[in-house]
C-alpha positions, 0 to 999 in steps of 0.5 A, a space after each residue: 500499499 502506497 504512503 499516501 494511501 496509508 495517510 488517507 486511511 488513518 485520517 479517514 478513521 480519525 474523522 469518523 471517530 469524532 462521532 465519539 465526542 462527549 456531549 453535554 447534558 440537554 433538554 430535548 423538545 420534539 414533535 412533527 409538523 403537519 397541515 390540517 390534512 395531515 400532510 407533513 410540513 418540512 422546512 417549517 420554522 420551530 423556535 424556543 422562545 422565552 416567556 416574558 422577555 420573547 428572547 429567542 433561545 434556540 430553533 430548528 427547521 423540521 426535516 423532510 418528514 416534519 419532524 424537529 428536535 431541539 436541544 437546550 441546556 437552558 432552564 426556565 419557562 418557555 413557549 414553542 413557535 411554529 411558522 411556515 410560508 403560507 400558514 398561520 403561526 402556532 404558539 403552545 402553551 408555556 412550559 417549564 424546561 430544565 437540563 435533562 428533561 424530555 418533552 414530546 409535542 407528538 403531532 402539531 397541526 397549523 392551518 393554512 393562510 386563507 390569503 395565500 391559497 390562491 397563490 399556492 395553487 398558481 405555483 403548483 402549476 409551474 417550476 418554482 425557481 429559488 435562488 441561493 447563494 451557491 445554487 439555483 433550484 428548480 422545484 419540479 414536483 407536482 408540475 406539468 414538467 413532471 408528468 409524462 417526461 423523463 429526467 433528461 427532458 427536465 434537465 434539458 428545460 432547466 435554466 442555462 442548460 442545453 443537451 446537444 444532439 450528441 447527449 453532451 450536457 452543456 451549462 451557460 455555454 460551457 461543456 464538462 457538467 457533472 451530474 449528480 443524484 442525491 449528491 452522488 455522482 453518476 458515474 457514467 459517460 455522456 451515452 450511458 447518462 443519457 440512456 440512464 436519465 431517459 429510464 428515470 420518470 420525471 415523476 420521481 424527481 422532487 427538484 434540480 439544483 443548478 451549482 454554476 460554481 460549486 464550492 471546495 465541498 464538491 469534487 473539483 471534477 467539472 469544469 462547467 459546473 454541477 447539476 444535481 437531481 434531488 429525488 422525492 423522499 418518502 412521505 408515507 408511513 406503510 406503502 407508497 409508490 406508483 407504477 407506470 406503462 407508455 410508449 414513444 413513436 418517431 418513426 420508430 415504436 419504443 415502449 417504457 414501463 417502471 414501478 417505484 415502491 417505498 416501505 417503512 416499518 419502525 426504524 427501517 425505511 426501504 425503497 426500490 424501483 425498477 424501469 425498462 426503457 427503449 429509445 430507438 431513432 433514425 439518424 440521418 447524417 450528410 457529410 460533404 467534404 472537399 480535398 485540395 489535390 495537385 489536379 484539383 478539388 476532389 468532392 466526397 459527398 456522403 449520405 447516411 442513415 443509422 437506425 439505433 435501437 436502445 434498451 435499458 433496464 435499471 434497478 435501484 434499492 435503498 435501505 436506511 436504518 435509524 440508530 437513534 434520532 441523531 445517528 443512521 446507517 444505510 446502503 444503496 445498491 444500483 444495477 443496470 443492463 444496457 443493450 444496443 443495436 445499431 444498422 448503419 447505411 452509407 453511400 459516398 460519391 466521389 469525383 476525381 479532377 480532371 476525369 469524369 469518373 466517379 468512385 462509389 463506396 457503400 458502407 453497411 455497418 451492423 453493430 451490437 453493444 452491451 453494458 452491464 453496471 453494478 454499484 454499492 454504497 454503505 453510508 453514516 449519518 451522525 448528527 453530533 450536537 444541537 447546533 448541527 454539528 454533522 458527520 457523514 461517510 460514504 464507501 462506494 464500489 463499481 464494477 462496470 462491464 462493456 463489449 461491443 462487436 461491429 462489422 463494417 462491409 464496404 463495397 467499392 465500384 467505379 461509375 455504373 460498373 456495380 456489378 464489378 464491384 469489390 468488397 472489404 470487411 473490418 471486424 471490431 471487437 472492443 471489451 471494456 472493464 472497469 473497477 472504481 472504490 471510493 471512500 469519502 468523510 465529511 464534517 460540518 461544524 456550525 458555531 452560530 450566528 451564520 459561522 460554519 466550518 466544513 472539512 472533509 476527506 476523499 480517496 478514489 482508486 480506478 482501474 480500466 481495461 480496454 481491449 481493441 481487436 480489429 481484423 480485416 479481410 478482402 472479399 472472401 478471404 480469411 480475417 487478418 489481424 490489424 496492427 491497429 489492435 490494442 489493450 490499454 490499462 489505465 489506473 488512477 489514484 486521487 487523493 482529496 482533502 478540502 475545507 471551507 468557512 461560512 460567515 458574515 462581513 456584516 448584517 447584509 453581506 456574507 461569504 463562503 470561502 474554501 480550498 481543495 486539494 488533490 493529489 492525482 497518480 495515474 498510469 496508462 499502460 499500453 500492453 500491445 505497444 509496451 508503452 507506459 505513460 505516468 502522470 503525478 501532480 498536486 492541484 489546488 482548487 480554491 472557491 468563494 462566494 459573497 452574498 450582498 443583500 442590497 435591499 429587502 427585494 434585491 441581492 447580489 451573488 458573486 462566485 469565483 472558482 477553479 475546476 478540473 476536467 479529466 478525460 474520459 478513460 476510453 479516450 486516453 486509449 490509443 485505439 483506431 476505430 474505422 467509422 468507414 475506410 476513409 474516416 477513422 477515430 483514435 485515441 490519445 494516450 497524452 490527452 491532459 485534464 483541462 483547468 476552468 477558472 470561473 467567475 460570476 455575478 448574479 443579480 436576483 430581484 424579488 427572488 425571481 428574476 435573475 440577471 447573470 454576467 459570468 466569464 470562463 477561461 479554460 486551459 488545455 481544453 480538449 476538444 474533437 479534432 479534425 485532420 485530413 491527408 490529402 494524399 490518401 483522402 482519409 479524414 481522422 477525428 481525436 480529441 486534443 488539448 487546445 490552448 485555451 478558450 474563453 466564455 463570456 455569458 449573460 443570462 436573463 430569467 424572467 417569469 411572467 404571470 399572464 393569467 392566474 392560470 397561464 405562467 411562463 418562464 422565460 430566458 435569455 442567454 448570450 454567450 461569447 466564445 473564443 478558442 485559440 491554439 496552434 493545430 498542427 502548423 496552423 492557428 485556430 483563433 475563431 470567436 462566436 456570439 451566440 444568442 439562445 432564447 427559451 419560453 416555457 408556458 404552463 397552463 392550468 385548464 378547465 376539466 382538471 387539464 394542464 398543458 405545457 408548450 416550450 419553444 427554443 432557439 439556438 443561435 449560430 455558435 463556435 465549438 472548437 473547429 466547428 461552426 454551427 448554424 442557428 436552429 430552433 424547436 417547439 415541444 408541447 404537452 398535456 396531462 390529465 388526472 382521473 380518479 382524485 389524481 391517482 390516475 394520470 394521462 400524459 401526451 407529449 409531442 416533441 419538435 413539433 415542426 421537424 426543425 431541430 436539425 443541426 447544421 456545421 461546417 468546418 474550414 480550417 487549414 485544409 479542411 473544408 467539410 459540411 455536416 448536416 444531422 437529424 436525429 428524427 426527434 419529431 415524435 409523441 410520447 404517451 404514459 399512463 401512471 397509477 400512484 398508490 400510497 397506504 399509511 403514515 408520512 415517512 422519509 428516506 434519509 438523505 445521503 451524500 455520495 462520493 466519487 466523480 470517476 464513473 461519469 467519465 466512463 465510456 
């Protein structure tokens, strides 16, 4: 065991041992807050007030099942005061407390404030956006957005988020977003993550947190920020859940179904969900390439169609045990199985300068892929005193296997002589295995008056084994091994420690500053080429945010941080993958991490209107590069580090209530991106200002119907060498509840006008290439969901996870 790992292990158990700290003798006041219907009220304020003087002695906020616990070392006559927005204030009878006593209030029922009932009803039809110093929260529970859609749909409609045609999630014009679920990393590649999020019903989501500039508590991975999906917590004591069935049609039919169930008995809380999803589509792609030869220009005109069939099965289970009111342990397990099939057809017409001859190439690609993933987590959460001192720990393990095989059949002929064509074959077999182990411990210590100290440790140990086997054959001859076959083993150990401190400069200005240190030890071994690449480095990642309350309705939030994005494991493998005989994709074992420096100023008015200005400088930004060989007329793509990219961003969020039944959420975003680097012997120095518009309309209609219409426009943009033209689309849907909303029917239409077409061109150095792609996003999705519940309120304890490693899997 390396000395760094030994040190981490010792510190990990030192932090864990802090839960045995001696505690002072306190009195305990406890209970549960609910409304008149018996529904629990989370986040209600509970205060202990001294009778006579009215002095606030201490207080608490109810948790997700409405429970509260107040501890006090004071003695005397006091009164309990409970308040929550939209409800009348509750005041108890006066009572005496002294150290060591316990008082149980049971269920405290508070009445709704009639003056606020209409406002609450309106807000229930659209997402409510809450702006905090370090994040923006979009509450989607109970909204039209949650009915009949998927988690990927909800993320794509969040402020500043754009999901591109290759399933990459971009935030504020920047790539490299980390996606988390309940504070836990998803650990998947862009394609795997998209399939997973499509299999997750949005009905299971409580809120989406957009963290543009994460603090040092978060892993430094993810240069563009963090998106955290918070799932619904159990709120029924007994049995609670839902079952759904549905399908979507976009030229190809795909079905989906799933079930989620939660059960609580005594101190045990258990939940499980199983979802099956089919996502099938046609991908229409046209590529036009020009090669400058001595005789003139040779043109390649390629038209292809890829029919993709994707099936995913995802299971998740969680169990928590409350040792007592302050300590709990639990475990989570996730298992997924993904199968994909691609049937690709392409025809390329090539002219030869100086002649009238035309060369034709027909390529047929038949491929299958499988991906199996197992994730396990055990965790501990401990509340060490009444001030909120908290200790959490997580241990995660991930095992993932992936395999794919494809047969590329190429037929070539001249002019009209297809009968005299020649054939060749390329067979690709690729097996990948990943093992990831992570351990994490976090300690939070409040000191009162808004002062909080946070610190923690994390260790991750990653090993991946990627075996690429290529072989070729001509006509009916046997397959022969290709020298580009390669086995690549990647090992990565990252040890991290952080600390942050939150306090106030004054009554109206608060701040949080932190520092994270990470030590990385990386080894990449090409077994086939007998090459070993090693990297060892220590990085510091500072972060700071300042919140200035200018007035009761106006605040300014300042953020700054430094982040890292490590390359996907597969991209480090020096593989060669044939898209067709003239187009290849290769890996790059010398790919380095990219570093982003981000600053942001967010103006918030009435906690609803946002005006944000941000700047990001990314060094060693890795980007897909296109290169051409004029002599062989071949194109190669690979990821390489460019010198830097710069992004300026202005974003405005403007909600408008047109009628009490018609609400809108509108976003305007202006982004200027600049890319500068030497690529070979040529200088890339390009910039582009892009406009993004989004308008979301939610309507509460008669007869129990709810409808939503969303229109989006993405203006011309620059992405490395590629210049992308502007495009837009419109989605719409409605929901209808039956049987007191236990049964819900939702119908959603996507890309109603078939306008989400991606057009791009690369004109750099000797490259002259144009692309046009349409993924057949126009379609309709129908979902029927039934909700069942029996019992009283309960919850699953919130858990923070560990590790950012698996989101780089591919």
